[in-house]
N, C-alpha and C positions, 0 to 999 in steps of 0.2 A: 574506173573504180565503182564497185557495186554499192548498193544501198546498205548491205550488211557490213561492208568495210567502213563506210562512213559512220555507222552507228557504234562501231567499236573504237573509233579514234579517241585517244585520251585527251581531255580538255586541258588547256594550258593552266598552270597554277598562277596565283597572283605574282609570285616571283618571276615566273617565266614571262609574263606580260610586261612587268616592269623592266626586266632585263632587255627584252626585245625593243621596248620604247627607247631606253637609254642608248642602246647600240645604234638604233636608227638615228637618233639625234647626233651622236658623235660622228657617224659616217656622213650625215647631211652637212654638218659644219665643215668637216675636212673637204668635202666636195665643193662647197660654196666659197670658202675663204682661202686667202693666199698663205697666211702664216698663223695658224692657231698656236696656243700654248695652254698648258694646264697649270692652274694654281695648285701647288702641292706643298702642304704643310707637314705631311706625315700622319695626319689625323685620319680617323676611320672613313670619313666621307670622301676625302681626296684619294685615299688608297682604293676605295671602292670604284671611283671613276677611272682610276688608272687600270685597275683589273678589267673593267668593262672595255676600255680602249684596247687593251691587249687582246681581248676576245674578238673585238670588232674587226681587227686587221690581221689576226693570226692566219697563216704562219709568218706574215711580214712583220717588220718592226713597227712599233707605234710611230706614226709619222709626224709627231710634234714633240717639243721639249717640255720641261718642267720649269716653273718659276716659283720661288719662295721669297717672301718678304720676311727677313729675319729681324725681329725687334731687338734682339740681344737679351731678351728675358725668357727665351724658350727653355723648356725642360731639356736638359742634356740628353736624356734618353730619346727624345723626339728627334733631335738633330742627328743623332747616330743612326736612328732608324731611317730617317729621310735620305741620308747619303747612301746607306746600304741598299735601300730599295731602288734608288736611281741607278746604282751600279748593277744591281741584279737584272734590271730591265734593259740595261744598256742605253739609257736615255740621257741626253744632256740636261744638266741642272744649272739654272741661273739663280744666283742668290743676290737679292738687293738688301742692303743692310741699313737699318735705321740709324745705327751708331755712326755711320759715315756722315749722315746728314746732321747729326748732333755735333760731331767733331768740327765740321766746317761752318757751323752756324746757320745752316738752312732750316734746322728744326731746333726747338728748345724742349727740355724736359718739362713734363707737366707736374703741377704741385701734388697731384694724387699719386704720382709714381708710375702709373701705367703708361705703356707705350703703344697700346693697341690702336688708339686714334691716330698715332703718328705714322702708321703704315701707309696711309693713303697716298701721300706724295711720292715716296719711293716706288710704290706700286705703279702709279701713273707714269712716272719717268721710265721705269723698266719696260712697260708696255710700249711706250713711244720709241725708246732706244732699240727695242727688239723688232720694231715694225709689225707688231702683232695686231691683226684686225679682228681676231676672235680670241676670247679668253674663257676657257672652261673653268667652272668652279663646282664645288661639291655642296652648294647651298640646297636646302630642302624647304618646301613650303610649310611644313609642320613646326619648323624651328622658331619662327618669329612672324608676327603679323606683317611686317614690312616685306619679308621674303615670300609670304603667302600671296601677296598681290603682284609680285613681279613675274613677268613672262619667262618662259623657258629660254627664248632668245630675246635678250634685253638690250635695247639700243642705248649706248652711252655717247654723249655729245663730244665735241672736240676738246672739251676740258675734262672728260672722263665722268661727267655728272649724269645722274639718273633723274628723270622727271616722271614721278609716278602718275601724274595727271595726263601724260601724253604717251600712252603705251599703245602698241599695235595689237589688233585682234589676232588671236591664234585659234584657228578653227581646225578641229580634229588633229591631224599630224602634219599640218601645213605650217612651215616656219619661214618667216620673212627675214632674210639676212641682208637686205639692201641697206647700204649706209654710204654716207658721203665721205670724201677724203678727210682724214683726221679723226673721224668717228670710229668706234669699234663696238663690237657686240659681246656681251657676256652670255655664255651658254651654260645651262644647268641641266645636265642629263638625268640626274637623280632627283629632280625637283618634286616628283610625285611619290617618292619613297617616304615612308615614315621612319622614325628611329628604329622601331621594331622590324620594319622591312629591311633596313640596312644590316642589322644584326643577324636576321634570318638568312640574308644573302651571304654574309660573311661566313656563317656557319655552314651553309650548303656548299660554298665554293672553297672552303678551307683557306681563307685569306689571312695572312699573317698581319698582326697589329702590334703596336708598341705595348710593352708589358703594363704601362700605366692604366690601360683600360680594364685591367683585371685586379681583383682584390690583393692588396699587399700592405705590409706594415710601414708606417711612415710617421715622422714627427710632424704634428700639425697643431694649429691653434684655431679657435673659433672666432669668426667675424661675420657679421651680417647673415647669420644662419648657414654659413658654409665653413668647411674645414680647409684652411689654407696651409700649404706646405711651408715649412721653415726653410729659408735659404737666403741667398744674397739679395734677391729682388722682392722678397716677401718676409718681413720681419715683424714679430709681434709688437704691438703698442703697449703702453702702460695698462696693466690690468688684464692683459690677454695672456693666458697660461698655455705653455707648450705641453702637449701630451702625446703619447704614442697610441695610434689608432689603426685599425684595419680599414682601409679606404680604397676606393678606385675612382678614376676620372671618367665622367660621361662625355666630356669634350676636353680637348687639350689645346687651350690657348696659352697665353703667357702665364708664367708663374705669378706675375703681379696682378692678374685679373681673373684667374680661374681657380675655383674651389673644387674640392673633392667631396664625395659622399661616402658615409659609412656603408660598408658593404662586405659581405662574405662571398661574393660572386667571383670565384677564382678561375672559372673556366667558362667557355662559351655557353654551355647549357644553363648554367646558373645565371649568367648575364641575361639570357633570353627570358628566363622566368622572372627576373627582377624587372626588366623593361616592360614586360607584358602587363604589369599591374601599376606602372608608374603613371601619374596623372599630370605631371609637370614636365615640360620639355627640358632637354639637357641644357640649353642656353638659359632658360628661365630659372633653372635650379642652381646653376654653378658659374654663371658669368657676370662678374661685377660690372664689366663695361656696358652691359645691356641695362643696367639699373640706374644709369646716370639720369635718364628721363624716360617718360613713357614712349617717346619716339626716338630713343637713342639710336637704334639700328637704322631707321629710315633716314635720320639726319646724316649719318655717316655715309649711307649709300648714295644720297644725293650729291655728296662731295666726291664720290668715286670709290668708296670702300667696296669690299667684296660683295 
């Protein structure tokens, strides 16, 4: 290769670098571990990780399955998209249901009505039952301060817990997957993506998402500075008025803990423009479960949460 050729090489874009890093992480985990699985909710981040996994092993099939913890409070549109996506990729989908744990007395409903916190035990049981020693997730560092300080390969102890004071160093692109029997590792390939990076990548790759991510009309009521959708799992309290608004969801958790934002962003270009000027993360703006305390996310992660 001549000097002239080197001078004309096109530098990698930010998205190219992030994609390359994510694919490297996915391949590294598959090479190091016996039975990985991808936590897949049908949300934009897990869809992005699945797309990256498909690219990482193309033309072969993605060499691991999908796992979803269904709280019973999910948006119907998300569940339909989840099932359709798993079928389209030809990947096995395992669903652990919180309702089963409530029915047989292993878990009890919370007074606040949310089941988000109740996902942890079904998740840990599903990981153990499936013999999974590595679990991919779509968490990103810009979402929450607890996720910001977690490693890309994050060791979980034999109880599924995370100790933020006892994390391994990660130098450059060297990832330590060593673990004792009974332990497992959570792997976060898009940890270094921002919300804007994710949306930019979705736009570039033409990735399909649930329609909830784009502006649509919906009956909602205002609570805690968020617009909550009316439904079986989120009903207005006394003094809360139902109105019809044009909204979209920046993140799609349970109906009982996720709010929408007013928006006219009905397509990917409009969403990109909106996210580019946003100053609050999607979880900070729309997730009631993260407002329980200042350390709500970290407390849940210590117990084995995503």
